[in-house]
C-alpha positions in Angstrom: 91.0 147.2 86.0 90.2 143.3 85.7 91.6 141.2 88.4 94.0 138.6 87.3 92.6 135.0 87.4 95.1 132.4 88.8 94.5 128.7 87.2 96.3 126.2 88.6 97.5 123.3 86.0 98.6 119.9 87.2 98.3 117.4 90.0 97.6 118.9 93.4 98.9 117.6 96.6 97.8 117.3 100.2 101.5 117.6 101.6 102.1 120.4 104.0 105.4 120.4 105.7 109.2 120.1 104.7 111.2 117.3 103.4 113.2 115.0 105.6 116.4 116.6 104.4 115.5 120.0 105.1 114.3 119.2 108.6 117.3 117.1 109.7 119.9 119.5 107.8 118.9 122.3 110.0 119.2 120.2 113.2 122.3 119.8 115.7 123.4 116.1 115.4 121.3 115.6 112.4 118.1 115.5 114.8 119.2 112.2 116.2 116.9 111.5 119.2 114.1 113.9 117.8 110.5 113.1 116.7 109.5 113.7 113.3 105.7 113.1 112.2 104.3 112.9 108.8 101.3 115.2 108.3 99.5 112.9 106.1 99.1 110.2 108.9 97.8 112.7 111.3 94.2 111.8 110.0 94.0 108.8 112.4 93.1 108.8 115.8 95.8 106.9 117.1 99.3 108.6 117.4 101.6 108.0 114.4 105.3 109.3 114.9 109.0 108.6 114.2 112.0 108.7 116.2 115.1 109.3 114.4 117.8 107.0 115.1 120.5 107.5 112.4 120.8 109.7 109.4 122.9 108.9 106.2 123.1 111.5 103.3 123.0 110.0 99.9 125.0 111.2 96.7 122.8 113.9 94.8 121.9 112.7 91.2 121.2 115.1 88.8 117.4 115.9 88.2 116.3 114.3 91.0 114.8 115.3 94.3 117.1 115.5 97.5 116.8 112.4 99.3 118.2 111.3 102.8 118.4 107.7 104.4 116.9 107.8 107.8 116.7 105.2 110.0 113.6 105.7 112.6 111.8 103.8 115.4 108.4 104.1 113.9 105.0 104.2 115.7 102.2 103.3 113.6 98.6 103.8 114.8 99.6 103.4 118.3 101.9 100.2 117.7 105.7 100.6 117.8 107.2 98.5 115.2 109.6 95.7 116.7 112.7 96.9 114.5 113.9 100.0 113.2 112.5 101.4 109.7 114.8 103.0 107.1 112.9 105.7 105.1 114.3 106.5 101.8 111.9 106.7 98.8 109.4 109.0 100.6 112.2 111.2 102.0 111.7 113.8 99.3 108.1 114.5 100.1 107.3 117.8 101.8 104.9 116.2 104.2 107.2 115.9 107.4 107.3 118.0 110.3 109.4 118.2 113.5 107.7 118.0 116.6 108.8 120.4 119.4 110.4 118.9 122.2 107.7 120.4 124.6 104.9 119.0 122.5 106.2 115.5 122.4 104.6 114.2 125.7 101.0 114.5 123.4 101.9 111.7 121.4 103.8 109.7 124.1 100.6 109.8 126.4 98.0 108.9 123.7 97.4 105.3 124.5 94.7 104.5 121.5 95.6 101.5 119.3 94.4 100.1 116.3 92.2 96.9 117.0 93.5 94.1 115.2 91.3 92.6 112.4 90.7 88.7 112.2 90.0 87.4 108.7 87.9 84.6 108.0 90.1 81.4 106.5 87.3 80.8 103.8 85.5 83.0 101.5 82.9 82.6 98.7 83.8 82.7 95.1 83.0 85.4 92.8 79.2 84.5 91.2 80.2 83.2 87.6 83.2 81.4 89.1 80.9 79.8 91.8 78.2 78.9 89.1 81.0 76.9 87.2 82.3 75.4 90.2 78.8 74.3 91.3 78.2 72.6 88.0 81.6 70.8 87.9 81.7 69.6 91.2 78.0 69.6 92.4 78.8 71.6 95.6 75.9 73.6 96.5 78.2 76.3 98.3 81.7 76.4 97.2 84.5 78.3 99.0 88.1 79.4 98.5 90.9 79.5 101.0 92.0 83.0 101.8 95.6 83.7 101.6 97.1 86.5 103.6 100.7 87.8 103.6 101.7 88.7 107.2 103.9 91.8 107.7 104.9 93.6 110.6 102.6 96.8 109.2 99.4 95.1 109.1 97.5 94.4 112.3 95.1 91.8 110.7 95.7 87.8 110.5 93.8 84.8 109.8 91.3 83.2 112.0 92.5 80.4 114.2 90.6 77.2 114.7 87.4 77.8 116.3 87.6 81.6 116.5 85.2 84.1 115.4 86.1 86.5 112.3 85.6 90.1 113.0 85.3 91.0 109.4 83.7 89.0 106.8 84.6 88.8 103.3 81.8 88.7 100.5 81.7 88.9 96.7 78.4 90.7 96.3 77.7 94.1 96.0 76.3 94.9 99.1 73.9 97.0 100.4 74.0 100.6 98.9 74.6 103.6 101.1 71.5 105.6 102.1 72.4 108.5 100.1 72.5 106.5 96.9 69.7 103.8 97.6 67.4 105.6 95.2 69.8 104.8 92.3 69.4 100.9 92.9 65.4 101.0 93.1 64.4 97.9 91.5 67.8 96.3 91.2 68.2 94.9 94.6 
């Protein structure tokens, strides 16, 4: 007798847990005041969690996943967001987990925070455009201004006058990793 071989077809997922609707639907008072984590974000060493502030059911639409509108106080990589955040578009994903009350202290006592990134205000141009601008302007090393959209979720900013950037932006290929260095022999 041969064994049955199971062959999975389609996209796989790294999600593990329940949907937000399943979690809040099984809690008294819809889980207001409780702590929820998203398993996808537990890969960071800084604490990532959400405290439920408000829950609102949404009319179910045919052929759609069950969603719920939840307003949370979000802590992302150790930094608590200044305003409450609404979760709706990702509430159907089966990646949420309720933190037991006796284990909430593990997240609250973790004081690690992500280091802010300071970006330079100017960077070099791509090689072909750089050569074109050199010919047009005569400038030996033309640079372009960096435009950066600041949001509450990004912990990066442009350098102030006289400040040294912590991250350098470059248009070159860079140095290959040690594992793949042999592929670049004779090229760099």
